[in-house]
N, C-alpha and C positions, 0 to 999 in steps of 0.2 A: 370762535372763542378757543383759545389755547390754554390747556390745562396740563400741569405736570402733576402726576400722582406719586406719593411715596408709599410703595407697596411691599415694604420688606417682608411682611407676614405671609405673603404668598409663597415666598421661598421655603417656608416651613413645610409646605405641602410636599416638597421633593424629598423630605427626610421620611415621611411615612404617613399613612392614612389617619392615624390617630391625631395629627395636627390639623386635620382638615375640618375644623369646627370653629365656632366663635368668630373671631376677626377674620380668619382666612375665608370663611364662608361668606361673610358680608362682603369682604373686598372683591372676591370673585364674582359674586352674584351681581352686585351693583355695577361693576365694570362691564360685565357681559351685556347688560341693558343699556348702559350709557354708550357703549361702543356703536349702537344702532342709531344714535342721534346724528344726523348729517351736519348739524351746526357746531358739534363738539369735535375738536381736533386735540387728541391727548397723547402724551408720552409718559413713560414709567421710569421710576428710578428707585434706588435703594440709597438712603442717606443716613444710614446708622453706622454700619462697620463693613469691612471686607468679607467677614464671615457670612453675614446675611446676603451681601451682594453676590457671592458665589452660588448660594443656594437659589436665589431669585433667578440668576441666569440659567441655572439647570432646569427649573420649573418652566420658564418661558420656551426653552429649547426642546423640551420634551413634551410638553402639554398645551402650550399656547403659541404655536409657531407664528400664528397670524399677528401676535403681539410683540414678537421678538424684534422687529424693526423699529419699534416704538420705545425700546429700552435705551436709556442714557446711563452708561456705566461710569459712575463718578469715580470708581476705584481702579478700573482696569489698568490704566497707565502708571499706576503708583507702585506696582509690584509685578516682577516678571514671572516667577514659577506658578502661574495660575492654575495649570493642569495638575501639577503635583499637589498644590493645596487642596484643590477639589477632591483629588483621589484620596488624600490623607483624611479629609473631613468625613467623606462617605465611609471610609473604612472604620473610623471611630464609631459612627452611628450604627453600622451593621454588626459590630462586634459587640454582642450581648453577653459574652461568656463572663463569669464572675470569678474565674480561677486567678491565681496570683500572677501567672505569666501574662494574661491578657489585661489584667489590671495595670501591670507595669507597662505594657505596650501602649495602652491608651494614654497613660501619663506622659510617656516620652513623646507620643505624637502630639498631645495637646501642648506641650512645651514648645515643640517645633512650630506649631500653628501660631501660638502666641507670639513667637519671634517674628514670624512673617507679618502677623497682624500689626505689630508695633511699627513696621516700616511703611504702613499704608495710612493715608489720610484722604478724606473726600476732597476732590477738587472743586472749584467754583464752577457753577453751571451758568454759562454766559448767555445762553439762548433766552429770549425774553418769553415770558408767559403772562397770561391774564390772571391765572389762579394757580397757586401751589396748594395741594390738598393732601395732607397726611392722614392716612387711615388709622394711625395709632401713634407712631413715634414722634418724639419732640420736634418742634419746628427748629430749622436751622437759623443761623444768624442771617439777619437781613442782607448782609453783604455777599452771602454765598449763593443766593438764588435771585434772579432778575424777575420780579413778579409784582403785579399791581395789588394783588390781595393774597392773604394766607388764611387757609381753613384747616381745621383739625377736627377729626370725629372723637367724641367722648362717648364711651359705652357705659361707664358707671363710675361712682366715686367710692366704691366699697373699700379699696385699700386704705383710705383714710377714715371712712365712717366705722369700718370694723377691721382694724389692723390685726386683731387676734387671728384672723383667718388667712393671713399672708405672712411670708417670711419678711424680714426687714429689708432684704435686698430689693424685692419687688416694690416695696413701699417707696424706697429711695428713687427707683427708676421712675415710678409714677409721679413723684414730687418734680423730677426734672422735666417731665413732660408738661406739667401745669406751669412751672416757672418759665417755660419757653414761650408761653402764650402772652401777647400783649393785649390786655383786656380792653384797650381803647382803640386798637387798630386791627387786631385779627378778628376772625369769625369762627364760631363753633357750630358743629352739628352734633345734636344729642339724639340717642336713639329712642328716648321716651321722655314724656313730660316730667316723670319722677327724676330722671337723670339730669334734665335741664334745671330743675329746682335745686337739686343737690349741688350741681356745678356752680350756679349763680350765687347760692348762699355761701359757698366756700371762697370762690374767687372774687366776688363782688363785681363780675362782668356785667355790664348793662343787658338786661334781658332782650332787648331788640337786636343784639349781636349774636344771640344763640337761637338756632332753629331746631325743630323737632322733625326727624324723618324716621318713622317706625320702621322696623325690620320686617321681614317676611319669611314664611316657611318655604323651603326648597320645593320646586315643582316635582321633585323626585318622590315626595311624600304623598300618598293617595290612600283611599279606602280599598283595601284588598278584599275582595269578595270571594276569591277562590279559596275554599276551606282546606282543600288538599295542599295548596301551596303554603298556606299558614301553618298547617300541621308538619309539613316536610321542613320549613324553616325553623320552627320550634324544636323539632328533633336534632337539628344540627347544633343547637345550643343547649341541648339536654333539658328542655323545658317540657314537663309532662303534658299529656293530652288531657288537660283538665282546665278549670277556671283559673285565671291568675290575675293579680293586681300588679300593675307595671309601674316601676319607677326608673327614670333615666337621668343620670347625671354623673359628673365626676364624683368619685368617692372621697369626699372631704367634708370637714365639719359644717361649712356654711350651707351645704345642701340638706342638712338635717335628716340624714338617713337613719341616725340612731332612733329618733322619734318615730319615724315610719316604722322600723322593725318592732319597736316595743308596742306600738299600736296595733300592729298586725298580730302579734302574739296574744295580745289581750283580746282582740277581735275573735280569733279562732277559739281561744280557750273559754271565753265567757259565753259564747254563742254556739259552742259545739259544732264548729264548721270544720268539716274534714276534707272537703273536695276542692279547696282553693289554695293556691300558692302565691308567694311574693316573689316576683322576678325584678332584680335590680341589674340594670344594664349600665355600664360605664367603666372607664379605666380607673385605676387607683390614682388618687391625687396625693395630698400630704395629710399626715396625721390621720390616716385611714384605719389604724389598728383598732380603735374603739368601735367601729362599725362591725368588725368581725368578732370582737369580744362580746358585743351586745347580742349578735346572732347566736353565739355559742352558749348564752345563759340559759337557753331552753334546749339542751342536747336532744331530748326526745322529739323536738319539733324542728331540729336544724334542717332536716330534708325538705322542709316546707319552703325554704328560702333558696333561691337560685341566683347565684352571682355568675353572670355570663361574661364579664369582662367587655371589652370594646366590641361593638357590632357595626359592620359597615352599613352605610346608608342604604345600599341596595337591598338589604334584608330587613330593614327597620319598618318599612310600611307593613309587612306581614306580621312583625312582632307587635307593633302598635295595634293593628286591626284585630289580632287575636285576643286583646286584653279585655277583661270585664270593665275595668277602669284604669285611668292613668292618675298617679298621685305625684304631686310635686310641692313638698312642703318646705321649699328653700326659705331661709331667713330673709335674703335680700337678692334682688336681681336688677340689673340694669335694663333688661327687656324680658328675657325669659322665653327662648325659642321652643323648648320641648313641649310646653302645654299647647302652643300653636300648631306644632307638628301633629300632636295627638288628636286635636280637634280636626285637622285636615284629613286624618285617617278615620274619622268617625268614632272616636273613643270618648266616653264620658270622662270629664276632667274634674279633678279636686286639686285646688291650688291655694297657696298661701295668699292672704289678703294684704300682703305688705309690698311696699316699694312700687315697682312698675307692673306687677302682675295682674292687678285689677284692669289695667289699661289693655292688656292682651286678652284676658279671659272674659272681661265684661260680665254679662249675666248668663253666659253660655256654659258656666261650670259652677261648682260648688266652692266658694271661697271660705277658708278657715284660718283661724289664728294658728300660726305654726307652733306656738308654744302650748296650745290647748290640746292635750292628748284626747280628751273626751269629744270634742269637736270632730277631730280627725277620725276617730273610731266610728262615731255615729255617722259621718259621711260615707265611709266605706261600706258600713252595714246597710245603709239606705240603698246605695246603688246595687249592691249584691243581691238584695232581696226584693227590690221593687223594679219590675221590668218596664213599666210605663215611665218611671223616672229615667232609667237608662236610655230608653228610646228618645225621650224628650231632650235630654242632654246631648245625645248623639246628633240629633237634627239641628239643635241649636248651635252646637260646636261647628258642624259643617258650614252652616250659614256665616257664623262669626269669622271663620278662617278666610272666607271669600273677601273680607274687608282689607286683607293684608296681601300686598303682592310686590315683588321686586320692581316691576314696571311702575307701579305707584310710587315706590320709594325713589326710583330713578327720576320720574317726572318731577317730584317734589325737589330733588336734589338740583336738577337742572334749572328749575325755577329760581331756586335760591342763588345759583351762580349768577343768573341774569340780573337779579335784584342787587346783588353785591357789586357787579360790574357797573350797573346803572348809577349806584350810589357814588361810584368813584369819579 
């Protein structure tokens, strides 16, 4: 079975480690497992723009050399100064200075790159394939790819269900992705039953053409039992040697960190809790100012909240494992990997009861209405004060996490490929 994968998002990993989450993690993890199937012969391409193609080529050359010969470069022959383009592109991303000179430099470099970009167009890929599978980006015109079937992975429908959490530009990109799908000819992989329902409701695609392949937590996440390692890791991120409640997400409105902070303040003030901190892990997203304004409303307690910024995966197992509980009050998720990672690290989980999150957490955590502050406060208080509850949730979480694996996801994906080819 010959498959061509559109993997533009892997190229983002060559820009920096902060981009190695979400779709990047899914794409890399599933391909690593599928590459072990002898019946699957696959190749990789970028079919979005020259910019992404350059980064993808860098990623393969630097980190996945064994996949480099599988890369079909649809843009390479369209433009000549490839090395200059790549050098300029990297220079822009590495130049983080905000002074006037560097802002002007980046702007002139961007104009130059846009000119080169305008000269490039994706060529037709004439090699025949059984399946073309895009891991995110819109499907190309039928005439551009020779394939028996086209598949696209859909992660969530949040840009359309909750447009207030996204800028207009991303909403337009998302609409282009959806419009590229032929609901009577193409096929879709959804990462949760919740996402499948949302997609089918919106697109009117027949349900039998949409399959569910749940994600998994990386094997890098594990229950860290070495207390010295946990303490040393916490010290690196200025986390005090004390109890802490952990939250992990991009700092943006949809993740509901404002409610979490307000509930934490209420918890410690009303119950005279003095030995517990709130640790919020994650990079700044957009509209994050309200999060910091909320934290500053109680200046005498501001030192009780630790913003760590982004933390590398290699340190996260220790950070997860040291927490008294993990709280994820997100308003909406296509899947929700952080609660699964926390359970895999043996941490009691409190999660929203919305969208896909009950599919992930099941009965192994406490599910709350993300808009109900009393529910969240009581759940945190119960875990902090009830040792038997903590131990029960810890054990149930560890067992629940075993139900998800990238091998299982890959097995399901390959079976779907076979079913689609047989239907043809």
